[in-house]
C-alpha positions as CSV (number, residue, x, y, z in Angstrom):
1,X,-41.8,71.7,58.6
2,X,-45.0,73.5,58.1
3,X,-47.4,71.8,56.1
4,X,-49.8,69.2,57.0
5,X,-51.6,67.9,54.2
6,X,-48.8,66.3,51.9
7,X,-46.4,64.3,54.4
8,X,-43.3,63.9,51.8
9,X,-41.6,61.5,54.4
10,X,-44.3,59.2,55.3
11,X,-44.7,58.7,51.3
12,X,-40.8,57.8,51.1
13,X,-40.9,56.0,53.8
14,X,-44.3,54.0,52.4
15,X,-42.5,53.4,49.0
16,X,-39.2,52.2,50.3
17,X,-41.5,49.7,52.4
18,X,-43.3,48.7,50.1
19,X,-39.8,47.5,47.9
20,X,-38.6,45.9,51.0
21,X,-41.9,44.3,51.6
22,X,-41.5,43.1,47.8
23,X,-37.8,42.0,48.9
24,X,-38.8,40.2,51.8
25,X,-41.8,38.2,49.7
26,X,-39.4,37.4,47.2
27,X,-36.8,35.9,49.3
28,X,-39.9,34.3,51.5
29,X,-41.1,32.8,48.1
30,X,-37.3,31.4,46.4
31,X,-36.8,29.9,50.1
32,X,-40.2,28.6,50.5
33,X,-40.0,27.1,46.6
34,X,-36.5,26.5,46.4
35,X,-36.9,27.9,43.0
36,X,-35.0,31.5,41.5
37,X,-37.1,31.5,38.8
38,X,-40.6,31.1,39.4
39,X,-42.6,33.1,36.4
40,X,-41.1,35.0,33.3
41,X,-40.8,38.5,35.6
42,X,-38.0,36.7,37.8
43,X,-35.4,36.3,34.9
44,X,-37.0,36.2,31.7
45,X,-34.0,35.2,29.5
46,X,-32.8,33.0,32.3
47,X,-36.8,31.7,31.9
48,X,-36.2,30.9,28.6
49,X,-32.4,29.1,28.5
50,X,-34.1,27.0,31.6
51,X,-37.1,25.7,29.7
52,X,-34.8,24.5,26.5
53,X,-32.8,22.7,29.1
54,X,-35.7,20.9,30.8
55,X,-37.2,19.9,27.5
56,X,-33.6,18.4,26.9
57,X,-32.9,16.7,29.7
58,X,-36.5,15.5,29.7
59,X,-36.0,13.6,26.0
60,X,-32.4,12.6,27.2
61,X,-34.2,10.7,30.1
62,X,-36.9,9.3,27.9
63,X,-33.7,8.4,25.1
64,X,-32.0,6.3,28.0
65,X,-35.4,4.3,29.0
66,X,-35.5,3.6,25.4
67,X,-31.8,2.4,25.3
68,X,-32.6,0.4,28.5
69,X,-35.3,-1.0,26.9
70,X,-34.0,-1.7,23.3
71,X,-31.2,-3.6,25.7
72,X,-34.1,-5.7,27.2
73,X,-35.2,-6.8,23.6
74,X,-32.1,-7.6,22.9
75,X,-31.3,-10.1,25.8
76,X,-34.7,-11.6,25.0
77,X,-33.5,-12.3,21.2
78,X,-30.3,-12.9,22.0
79,X,-31.8,-16.1,24.4
80,X,-33.0,-17.6,21.8
81,X,-30.3,-17.5,19.4
82,X,-28.3,-18.5,22.3
83,X,-30.5,-22.1,22.2
84,X,-30.3,-22.9,18.6
85,X,-26.6,-22.5,19.0
86,X,-26.9,-24.9,21.4
87,X,-29.2,-27.8,19.2
88,X,-26.9,-26.8,16.2
89,X,-24.2,-28.2,17.7
90,X,-26.0,-31.1,18.5
91,X,-26.7,-31.0,15.4
92,X,-23.5,-31.0,14.1
93,X,-22.6,-34.0,16.3
94,X,-25.7,-36.2,15.1
95,X,-24.3,-35.5,11.0
96,X,-20.3,-36.2,11.9
97,X,-21.8,-39.5,13.6
98,X,-24.0,-40.9,10.9
99,X,-21.2,-39.8,8.2
100,X,-19.3,-43.3,10.0
101,X,-22.3,-45.2,7.9
102,X,-20.0,-48.6,8.1
103,X,-20.2,-48.6,12.1
104,X,-23.8,-48.1,11.9
105,X,-26.8,-49.3,11.2
106,X,-30.4,-48.3,8.9
107,X,-32.1,-48.3,12.1
108,X,-29.6,-46.1,13.9
109,X,-29.3,-44.1,11.2
110,X,-33.0,-43.6,11.1
111,X,-32.9,-43.1,15.0
112,X,-30.6,-39.8,14.0
113,X,-32.8,-38.8,11.6
114,X,-35.6,-38.4,14.0
115,X,-33.7,-36.8,16.3
116,X,-32.3,-34.5,13.4
117,X,-36.7,-33.8,13.1
118,X,-37.0,-32.9,16.9
119,X,-34.0,-30.5,16.4
120,X,-35.4,-28.5,13.4
121,X,-38.6,-28.8,15.3
122,X,-37.3,-26.9,17.8
123,X,-35.4,-23.9,15.9
124,X,-38.5,-23.6,13.9
125,X,-40.6,-23.3,17.6
126,X,-38.0,-20.9,18.7
127,X,-38.0,-18.9,15.5
128,X,-42.2,-18.6,16.3
129,X,-42.4,-18.1,19.6
130,X,-39.0,-16.0,21.0
131,X,-41.2,-12.4,21.5
132,X,-41.1,-9.3,23.7
133,X,-44.3,-8.1,24.1
134,X,-46.2,-10.2,21.6
135,X,-43.5,-8.7,19.2
136,X,-41.8,-11.6,17.3
137,X,-38.1,-11.1,17.3
138,X,-36.9,-14.0,15.0
139,X,-39.2,-15.3,12.4
140,X,-38.4,-12.2,10.0
141,X,-40.6,-9.6,12.2
142,X,-37.6,-7.3,12.3
143,X,-35.8,-7.9,9.6
144,X,-35.8,-5.5,6.6
145,X,-37.8,-6.1,3.9
146,X,-36.2,-6.0,-0.1
147,X,-37.7,-5.6,-3.6
148,X,-36.2,-5.4,-7.1
149,X,-33.1,-7.7,-6.0
150,X,-31.0,-7.5,-9.4
151,X,-29.9,-10.9,-11.3
152,X,-26.4,-12.4,-10.0
153,X,-27.1,-10.8,-6.4
154,X,-28.2,-13.7,-3.8
155,X,-28.0,-14.5,0.3
156,X,-29.0,-10.5,1.6
157,X,-28.5,-9.7,4.7
158,X,-29.4,-6.4,6.6
159,X,-28.0,-5.9,9.7
160,X,-29.0,-1.9,9.9
161,X,-29.9,0.7,7.7
162,X,-31.3,4.3,8.3
163,X,-32.9,6.4,5.9
164,X,-35.6,9.0,4.6
165,X,-38.6,8.7,2.6
166,X,-40.1,4.9,2.0
167,X,-36.9,3.2,0.6
168,X,-33.5,3.2,0.2
169,X,-32.0,2.2,-2.8
170,X,-29.0,0.1,-2.7
171,X,-26.3,0.6,-5.8
172,X,-23.0,-1.2,-6.3
173,X,-20.3,-0.6,-8.6
174,X,-17.9,-3.5,-10.0
175,X,-14.3,-1.9,-9.8
176,X,-12.4,-5.1,-9.9
177,X,-13.3,-8.2,-10.9
178,X,-13.4,-11.2,-8.5
179,X,-11.0,-14.2,-9.6
180,X,-10.3,-17.8,-8.7
181,X,-6.5,-19.0,-8.9
182,X,-5.1,-21.0,-12.0
183,X,-2.4,-22.0,-13.7
184,X,-2.4,-23.4,-17.0
185,X,-0.5,-27.4,-17.3
186,X,0.5,-27.3,-20.5
187,X,1.3,-30.9,-22.2
188,X,2.6,-30.0,-25.5
189,X,-0.5,-32.7,-26.5
190,X,-3.4,-34.9,-25.9
191,X,-0.7,-36.9,-23.9
192,X,2.6,-37.1,-22.0
193,X,5.4,-37.9,-23.6
194,X,8.0,-39.1,-21.0
195,X,11.1,-41.3,-21.0
196,X,10.7,-44.9,-20.7
197,X,10.3,-46.0,-17.2
198,X,9.8,-42.9,-15.8
199,X,6.9,-40.7,-14.5
200,X,5.8,-37.2,-14.3
201,X,5.5,-36.6,-10.8
202,X,4.0,-33.2,-9.7
203,X,2.6,-31.6,-6.2
204,X,-1.0,-29.4,-7.0
205,X,-1.5,-27.5,-3.5
206,X,-4.8,-25.4,-2.6
207,X,-5.9,-23.5,0.6
208,X,-7.1,-27.1,1.5
209,X,-4.4,-29.6,1.4
210,X,-2.1,-30.9,-1.1
211,X,-1.8,-33.9,-3.4
212,X,1.3,-35.4,-5.2
213,X,0.4,-37.4,-8.9
214,X,2.5,-39.5,-10.0
215,X,1.6,-40.2,-14.3
216,X,3.6,-42.9,-16.4
217,X,4.0,-41.7,-20.5
218,X,0.7,-42.6,-22.7
219,X,-2.0,-40.9,-19.6
220,X,-3.6,-38.8,-21.6
221,X,-4.6,-35.0,-20.6
222,X,-8.4,-36.1,-19.4
223,X,-7.2,-39.0,-16.9
224,X,-4.6,-36.3,-15.5
225,X,-7.7,-33.5,-15.3
226,X,-10.1,-37.1,-13.5
227,X,-7.4,-37.7,-11.2
228,X,-6.6,-33.9,-10.0
229,X,-10.4,-34.0,-9.5
230,X,-10.9,-36.9,-7.6
231,X,-8.9,-34.8,-4.6
232,X,-11.1,-31.5,-4.9
233,X,-12.6,-32.0,-1.4
234,X,-8.8,-32.5,-0.2
235,X,-6.9,-29.6,-2.3
236,X,-9.6,-27.0,-2.9
237,X,-8.7,-27.5,-6.6
238,X,-10.7,-28.3,-9.9
239,X,-9.5,-29.1,-13.4
240,X,-10.5,-29.0,-16.6
241,X,-9.0,-29.8,-20.3
242,X,-8.1,-26.7,-21.7
243,X,-6.8,-26.8,-25.4
244,X,-3.5,-29.6,-25.2
245,X,-3.4,-28.6,-21.7
246,X,-4.7,-28.5,-18.4
247,X,-7.1,-25.7,-16.3
248,X,-6.0,-26.0,-12.8
249,X,-7.9,-23.6,-10.6
250,X,-9.0,-22.5,-7.2
251,X,-12.8,-23.9,-6.8
252,X,-13.6,-20.5,-4.4
253,X,-12.6,-16.8,-5.3
254,X,-10.8,-14.5,-3.6
255,X,-7.0,-13.0,-2.3
256,X,-7.4,-16.0,0.1
257,X,-7.2,-18.6,-2.7
258,X,-4.4,-20.4,-4.4
259,X,-2.7,-22.7,-6.5
260,X,0.9,-23.9,-6.4
261,X,2.5,-26.4,-8.1
262,X,6.0,-28.0,-7.8
263,X,7.7,-30.8,-10.0
264,X,9.1,-33.7,-8.1
265,X,10.2,-35.1,-11.4
266,X,9.5,-33.8,-14.6
267,X,10.7,-37.5,-16.6
268,X,12.4,-35.4,-19.1
269,X,9.0,-33.9,-20.2
270,X,10.5,-31.1,-21.7
271,X,13.0,-33.1,-24.4
272,X,12.6,-33.0,-27.9
273,X,13.1,-36.5,-27.9
274,X,9.8,-36.8,-26.0
275,X,8.1,-35.2,-28.5
276,X,7.3,-31.7,-30.5
277,X,6.6,-28.5,-28.9
278,X,8.9,-29.3,-26.2
279,X,9.2,-25.8,-25.8
280,X,5.9,-25.2,-25.1
281,X,5.5,-27.5,-22.2
282,X,5.1,-26.5,-18.6
283,X,3.6,-23.9,-16.3
284,X,2.0,-21.1,-17.5
285,X,0.9,-18.1,-15.6
286,X,-3.3,-17.3,-16.0
287,X,-4.7,-14.9,-17.8
288,X,-6.2,-12.4,-15.2
289,X,-9.4,-11.4,-17.1
290,X,-10.6,-15.0,-18.7
291,X,-9.4,-18.4,-17.7
292,X,-10.7,-19.1,-21.2
293,X,-7.9,-16.9,-23.6
294,X,-5.1,-17.8,-24.5
295,X,-2.0,-19.0,-22.0
296,X,1.1,-17.3,-24.0
297,X,3.2,-16.1,-20.6
298,X,5.5,-19.3,-19.3
299,X,6.2,-18.8,-15.4
300,X,8.7,-22.2,-15.6
301,X,9.1,-25.2,-17.9
302,X,8.6,-28.2,-16.3
303,X,12.1,-28.8,-16.0
304,X,12.7,-26.1,-13.6
305,X,9.3,-25.8,-11.6
306,X,11.1,-27.6,-8.7
307,X,10.2,-24.1,-7.0
308,X,6.7,-24.2,-6.6
309,X,5.1,-22.0,-8.9
310,X,2.4,-20.0,-7.2
311,X,-1.2,-17.8,-8.6
312,X,-3.3,-16.4,-6.3
313,X,-6.8,-15.5,-6.6
314,X,-8.2,-11.8,-6.2
315,X,-11.5,-10.2,-4.5
316,X,-13.8,-8.3,-6.3
317,X,-13.4,-4.8,-5.3
318,X,-16.6,-2.2,-5.4
319,X,-18.3,0.7,-4.1
320,X,-21.3,0.6,-2.9
321,X,-23.7,3.3,-2.3
322,X,-20.7,5.3,-2.4
323,X,-18.6,3.8,-0.2
324,X,-15.5,1.4,-0.3
325,X,-17.0,-2.0,0.2
326,X,-14.9,-4.8,2.3
327,X,-15.0,-7.8,-0.1
328,X,-14.3,-11.8,1.1
329,X,-14.2,-13.4,-3.4
330,X,-17.5,-12.7,-4.6
331,X,-19.3,-11.7,-0.9
332,X,-19.3,-7.4,-0.4
333,X,-20.1,-6.0,3.1
334,X,-20.5,-2.2,3.9
335,X,-21.0,-1.0,7.4
336,X,-21.2,2.5,7.8
337,X,-24.0,4.8,10.6
338,X,-27.2,4.5,7.5
339,X,-26.3,1.0,5.7
340,X,-24.9,-2.4,7.6
341,X,-25.3,-5.0,4.8
342,X,-23.9,-8.1,2.9
343,X,-24.5,-9.7,0.2
344,X,-22.8,-12.7,-2.4
345,X,-22.7,-11.8,-6.5
346,X,-22.7,-14.6,-8.9
347,X,-19.8,-15.1,-10.6
348,X,-20.8,-13.2,-13.8
349,X,-21.7,-10.3,-12.3
350,X,-18.3,-10.3,-9.7
351,X,-16.2,-10.1,-12.8
352,X,-18.2,-7.7,-14.7
353,X,-17.2,-4.5,-14.5
354,X,-19.8,-1.5,-13.7
355,X,-23.1,-1.2,-12.3
356,X,-24.4,-4.5,-11.0
357,X,-28.0,-3.3,-11.3
358,X,-27.8,-1.7,-14.8
359,X,-29.7,1.2,-14.7
360,X,-31.2,-0.3,-11.5
361,X,-30.1,-0.9,-7.8
362,X,-29.0,-3.8,-7.2
363,X,-31.7,-3.8,-4.7
364,X,-34.0,-2.0,-2.8
365,X,-34.6,-1.8,1.1
366,X,-38.5,-1.1,1.6
367,X,-38.5,-1.1,5.5
368,X,-38.4,-2.9,8.4
369,X,-36.2,-3.4,10.9
370,X,-36.1,-2.9,14.7
371,X,-35.6,0.8,15.6
372,X,-35.1,2.4,18.6
373,X,-34.9,5.9,19.4
374,X,-32.2,7.1,21.4
375,X,-31.5,10.7,21.7
376,X,-33.9,13.4,23.1
377,X,-34.2,15.0,19.4
378,X,-36.1,13.1,16.6
379,X,-34.3,12.5,13.5
380,X,-32.6,10.2,11.7
381,X,-29.1,10.8,12.9
382,X,-30.9,10.0,16.7
383,X,-32.1,6.5,15.3
384,X,-30.1,3.1,15.6
385,X,-31.7,0.1,13.4
386,X,-30.5,-3.6,13.6
387,X,-32.0,-6.3,11.7
388,X,-33.0,-9.5,13.1
389,X,-33.2,-12.1,10.6
390,X,-35.6,-14.7,10.3
391,X,-34.1,-18.3,12.3
392,X,-36.4,-21.0,11.1
393,X,-35.1,-24.0,9.1
394,X,-36.0,-22.5,5.4
395,X,-33.6,-19.5,6.4
396,X,-30.2,-21.4,8.0
397,X,-28.5,-21.9,4.9
398,X,-27.1,-20.1,2.0
399,X,-28.1,-20.7,-2.3
400,X,-24.7,-22.8,-2.5
401,X,-25.3,-25.7,-0.3
402,X,-28.9,-25.3,0.9
403,X,-30.9,-24.9,3.2
404,X,-31.1,-26.6,6.9
405,X,-34.6,-27.6,5.8
406,X,-32.8,-30.7,3.4
407,X,-31.5,-32.3,6.6
408,X,-35.3,-33.2,7.3
409,X,-36.9,-36.4,6.8
410,X,-37.1,-36.9,2.9
411,X,-34.4,-33.9,2.1
412,X,-31.3,-33.9,-0.1
413,X,-29.0,-34.2,3.1
414,X,-31.1,-36.7,5.6
415,X,-29.7,-39.0,7.8
416,X,-31.3,-42.2,6.4
417,X,-30.1,-41.9,3.0
418,X,-29.4,-38.3,1.9
419,X,-26.5,-36.2,1.0
420,X,-24.1,-36.3,4.2
421,X,-21.1,-34.2,3.1
422,X,-23.2,-31.8,1.9
423,X,-25.0,-31.9,5.4
424,X,-22.7,-30.8,7.0
425,X,-21.4,-27.9,5.0
426,X,-25.2,-26.6,5.3
427,X,-24.8,-27.0,9.4
428,X,-21.8,-25.4,9.3
429,X,-23.5,-22.2,7.5
430,X,-26.2,-22.2,9.9
431,X,-23.6,-22.4,12.8
432,X,-22.0,-19.1,11.6
433,X,-25.0,-17.1,10.4
434,X,-26.1,-17.5,14.1
435,X,-23.2,-16.8,15.3
436,X,-22.7,-14.0,13.4
437,X,-25.9,-12.8,14.9
438,X,-24.8,-13.2,18.1
439,X,-21.9,-11.3,17.3
440,X,-24.1,-8.6,15.4
441,X,-26.7,-7.9,18.5
442,X,-23.7,-7.9,21.0
443,X,-22.2,-5.1,19.5
444,X,-25.1,-3.5,19.1
445,X,-25.8,-3.6,22.9
446,X,-22.3,-3.5,23.9
447,X,-20.9,-0.2,21.5
448,X,-24.2,1.5,20.7
449,X,-27.1,0.9,23.8
450,X,-23.9,0.9,26.2
451,X,-21.8,3.8,24.8
452,X,-25.4,5.3,24.3
453,X,-26.7,5.2,27.9
454,X,-23.1,6.2,29.3
455,X,-23.0,9.0,26.8
456,X,-26.8,10.0,28.0
457,X,-26.9,9.8,31.4
458,X,-23.8,12.4,31.3
459,X,-25.1,14.8,29.0
460,X,-28.4,14.6,31.3
461,X,-26.5,14.9,34.4
462,X,-24.7,18.2,32.9
463,X,-28.0,19.9,31.3
464,X,-29.3,18.5,35.1
465,X,-26.5,21.2,36.6
466,X,-27.0,23.8,34.2
467,X,-30.7,23.8,34.9
468,X,-30.0,24.1,38.2
469,X,-28.0,26.7,38.1
470,X,-30.2,29.1,35.8
471,X,-33.2,28.1,37.5
472,X,-32.8,26.9,41.4
473,X,-32.3,29.2,44.7
474,X,-29.2,29.6,46.8
475,X,-30.0,28.9,49.9
476,X,-27.2,31.0,51.2
477,X,-27.9,34.0,49.2
478,X,-31.6,33.6,49.6
479,X,-31.4,33.8,53.6
480,X,-28.8,36.4,53.6
481,X,-31.4,38.0,51.2
482,X,-34.2,37.3,53.9
483,X,-32.6,38.6,56.9
484,X,-31.6,42.0,55.1
485,X,-35.0,42.6,54.1
486,X,-36.5,41.4,57.4
487,X,-34.2,44.3,59.3
488,X,-34.9,46.5,56.1
489,X,-39.2,45.9,56.7
490,X,-38.8,46.5,60.4
491,X,-36.7,49.6,60.2
492,X,-38.8,50.9,56.8
493,X,-42.0,50.5,59.6
494,X,-40.9,52.0,62.4
495,X,-39.4,55.2,59.8
496,X,-43.0,55.6,58.3
497,X,-44.5,55.5,62.3
498,X,-42.1,58.8,63.1
499,X,-42.9,59.9,59.5
500,X,-46.4,59.8,60.2
501,X,-45.8,61.5,63.7
502,X,-44.2,64.5,62.6
503,X,-46.9,66.8,61.1
504,X,-48.4,66.6,64.8
505,X,-46.0,69.2,65.5
506,X,-47.0,71.9,63.3
507,X,-49.6,71.7,65.4
508,X,-48.0,73.3,68.5
509,X,-48.4,76.4,66.0
510,X,-52.0,76.7,67.0
511,X,-51.0,77.2,70.5
């Protein structure tokens, strides 16, 4: 080398030393921070991916906290409902004891009424006092609100509803009518005509039980109807006079209802010697569309009805917002991810095919409910809702039997002088409602919150692992890189020193 103004070897050594110093600095930074990506220039694509994953991870962790919080809310509500359930069981015992009127004095019944009043007051107090951070849980504050309820729709209970906008219309379309079970017993006249000294004996049966009845010749069908109706509470059947016969039908609607007639002794009622119209006497199938229609299809004569003649009721069938509803008698229930609701149709609505509300909805949900965010992304699919109905005594019961408040002093079903039989029906309905609410809460905790927490925890774990793979430093790799950079820096420094000394040799040419 004969030039000293430009030391190319030194410039080369400086460049390499700078590169090695930067590599050493990067290794030191990664080892000190534990991160492979600290800024965008480290890995632009990796930074974008890791930031998205970190956002998702933070949302998942908060969703898990929301689910845990929701579980605590449900626990408090369950505690209040459990106490009410115990009070209703005690109330059931008091009603049963009071029903034994011959064994109790008026003073004892009055004392029972005091206990009932105390229980009712306690239930109301629990309804208003069960809360979470001041939010009332069982006073209807977290129940869904409805408006525009069509005539013939009652006992609406909404378990959950998710919708966009300010309201949700619930459209009900009846496709198959609800029916009672029923048979028509034709006597051929206003009174039965039998063989001398004989009695017409037949057994009628319904879902509640059966009774064997015996009628002598000359008994009018009106008297036979009265006799059948005497045992309505035992058989679950009611009878009416229909022309020259008797219409026996179930008191309730649905496929679980039935009417059965078995003739034990026909007493010659089908004989032509016992009056005209012998050929028309017997058991007829009722017309499916109307109990008031003419009965023209005979199922069996009385003489041949030694084997029971049986008819079944029919559940209403309907769609609710496009989903096939679950039906029991006149009661409809729909359970989807976006709507969980049940309600009861009147007989007229349950038997009229078509839209329950006509051109309008059966009812409209306008808000309410307890809403929880159970996913990292805030949208309708990530929300879970549940309705907590009001458990005040004026709300427990139903529109048919009445409400729990009617058991209070002066009420129609009080213990002193009220209808004890109906009081038991009201208590039974209230017990079912509380049990149903507890079941829904338990299902929400177990199958919604529990499953959600498990799923979110797994997702959060995997998201954190993915973030770590992209963002975190691999210490094995980085310590190897550090050692390599340290050696290269030392080597580069020595080389630079040699390169800087190289121009000195050119001075020797000057002598």
